[in-house]
N, C-alpha and C positions, 0 to 999 in steps of 0.2 A: 233578757229581762234585766232591768236596772234596779238594784236594791236601793232602798231609800235611806242611805246613810247621809249624815250631814256633810257638807262640803269641807274637805280637809286640805291642809297644806302638807305636801309629802316631798321628801328629799331622798333621792336614790344616790348612793355613793357606789360608783361602778369602776371597774378596771378598764372599760372600753368606752370611748367617747362616741357620741352619735354622729352619723354622717359619713362614717368610714366604710371600709369593706365588710367588717364584721358586725353582725347584728346579734345581740345577746338578749337574755331574758329580761334584764332591767329596761331595755329599750321598749320591748313589747308591753311590759307592765306599766311603764310610764305613760305610754300612749293610751292604753286602755283606761287608766285612771283619769287622764286628762279628758278623754272623751266623755267620761261620766261627770265632768264638771269640776273635778278637783284641781287645785293648783299644784303643779308638779315641777320640781327642779331636778334635773339630772346632772350629777356632778361626777366628773371623771378624774383620773389621776393627773397630776400636774404636767404641764409642758415646761421644759427648762431650756436654758441657753445651749446645753449640750445636744438638744434635739436639732439645732441648726446644722449639725453635721449631716443630717439627712434632709436638708431643705428641699432637694429635688423631688422628694416623695410627696405625693398629693395629700396624703393623710396628715403628714407633719404640717404642711401649709394650712390645712383645714383646722387643725388644733390651734395653731398660732392665731389664725383669723378669728376663731371663736373667742379666744382669750382677749384679743385686741379690741373686739367690739363689745366686750362686757357680757358675752353670752349670745346664744342664738335661739330665737323663738320660732318654733315650728308651727305649721298651720293647724296641727291638732291640739295646740295649746301647751305643749311641753317646752320648757326653757332648759336648754343644755348649756352648761358652763364648764370651761376648762381653766383651772387656776394656773398661775405661774409660780414655779419654784426655782431656786437657783441650782441646788444639787439634790436630786431625788434621794430619799432614804437617809440623808445626812443633814437634818435641820440644825444640828448643833455645831457643825463645822463652820468656822469663820473664813470667809472668802474676801481677800484684799484685792481691789482693782486699782491700779495706778495708771494715770493717764488722763488727758482731757476728756470731758464728757458734757453733754447738753441736757436739757430738760427731758428729752425723750428717754435717755438712759436712766435718769432718776425715776421716771414713771415706770419703766420696765423692771428695773433691778433694785431701786433704792428703798423699797418698802420693807424688806426683811431685816430683822435685827442682826442677822449674821452676815450681812453684806456691807462692806465698808468701801465707799468710794473716796479715795484720798486725793484725786485730782493729779495734775502733772507734778513730777518731781525731777530734779536734775539727774542726768544719767549717772554721774559719779556717786549719787546718793543711793542708788538701787541696792547695792550689796548690804547696806545697813538695814534695809527692809527685809531682804531675802533671808537674813540670818535668823529672823523670827518666824519664818515660815517652815512648814513641814513638807510640803509637796509643791512642785511646779506643774501647772496645768497648761496643756497645749492642744486645745480642741481645734480641729481644722475642718472646714467644709469640704464637700466632695467635688469642689471645682477642679477641673483638670490641671490647672496651674499649680495646685498644691501638691500634686503627686511627685513633682521633681524638686520641690522647695526644700532648702536646708535652713530652717529658721534660726536666726542668730540667738533668739531667746533660749533655745535649747541648751546651748553651752553657757549662757549667762546663769541659767538656773543651776546647771551642773557645777560650775565654778564655785557656787555658794553652797555646794554639798546637798543639793535638793534632788531627790528622786523625781523623775518627770513622767507623768502620764500623758500620752499623746494619741491622737487618732492615727491609725496605721496608714502609711503611704508607702509607695515603692522606694523612695529615697531614704526615709527613716528606717525601713526594714533592712535596706542594704547596709546601713551603717553598723548594725549589730552592736549597739552600745549597751553595756550592762546596767546602766542606771536609767535606761529608757524603757518604760512599760507601754507597749502598744495595744490599742483596743480596736476591735472591729465593731463599730457601732456604739450607740449611746449606753446600752445596758452593760456592755463589758467595760466601757470607760468608767461608769459609776462603780462597778464591782472592783476595778483596780484601785480606784481612789479609796473605797471603803476598806479594802484589805490593808493598804498602807497606813491609813489613819488608825487602824486598830492594832498595828504591830510595830511598836517602837524599835524593837531589835532589828527588824528587816529594814526599816527606814535608815537606821544608823549604818548598817552594813552597806546598803546601796549608796548612801551619801558619801562614804569614803571612796567608793569606786567612781562616783560622779566627779569628785574633785580631781582624782588621778587622771581620768580619761579626758576631762575638759581642759586640763593644762596643755594638752597637745594642740588645742584649738584656740588658744589665746591669740590676740592680735599680734603680740610680739612673736609668738611661734610661727604664725602664718606669714608675717613679714619676713622672718628669717628664711623660711622655706622658699618664699617667692624670690628673694634676692639670690639665694643659693642656686635654685634651679635656673634662673635667668642667666646668671654669670657662667654657670657650668655649660649651658647651651652655647653661649657666646664663645667661650674658650674652645669648645669642641669644634666649632665651625671655623676657627681661624687656622 
């Protein structure tokens, strides 16, 4: 029996988006209310660029697609929407992105007040920007090629005294760097960032280690080892 309420506009704020593996109470209520003729919007927690780490996951793709298309209308009348955020739980953290970008990047990331797209800068100018940062971010997708990658950005961050939060890979795990905090998945990535943002003393301690360890990986140091190992091998073979 349908009770004769006037038609309402109803918004559900839920922790679980519609269309995934899990079906929760807000999904059922939203559909029941929509079937009674009410206008229903189902709003889930934001999707963020860090979710791209799990891009191979069907639910992650579904959340991005829902956001990209401005929401998803179901046949029962429910409209599901997934907002985009840059860093979940940290709306007051400023994120600086340096490098060329197009209109698609502006559309996806340029709407937040805490997101700063600076465009391309000369390579030698980067330390001047890094000195004003607190943390270096190194999110990596789960593409197999990344498992053995040794990103140059890691030691550029470190040379500027920045703690680095990165997605865990086999190569980064093998390096056992004190200034590198590894995360298994997006939730742990965000937690690592949050802990560093909230602890000035920890950031300062890790920053000193970052400078010390990264000095062994400067291009000058690498060139010296390259020449030394090459000529040592030549002398031993004579």
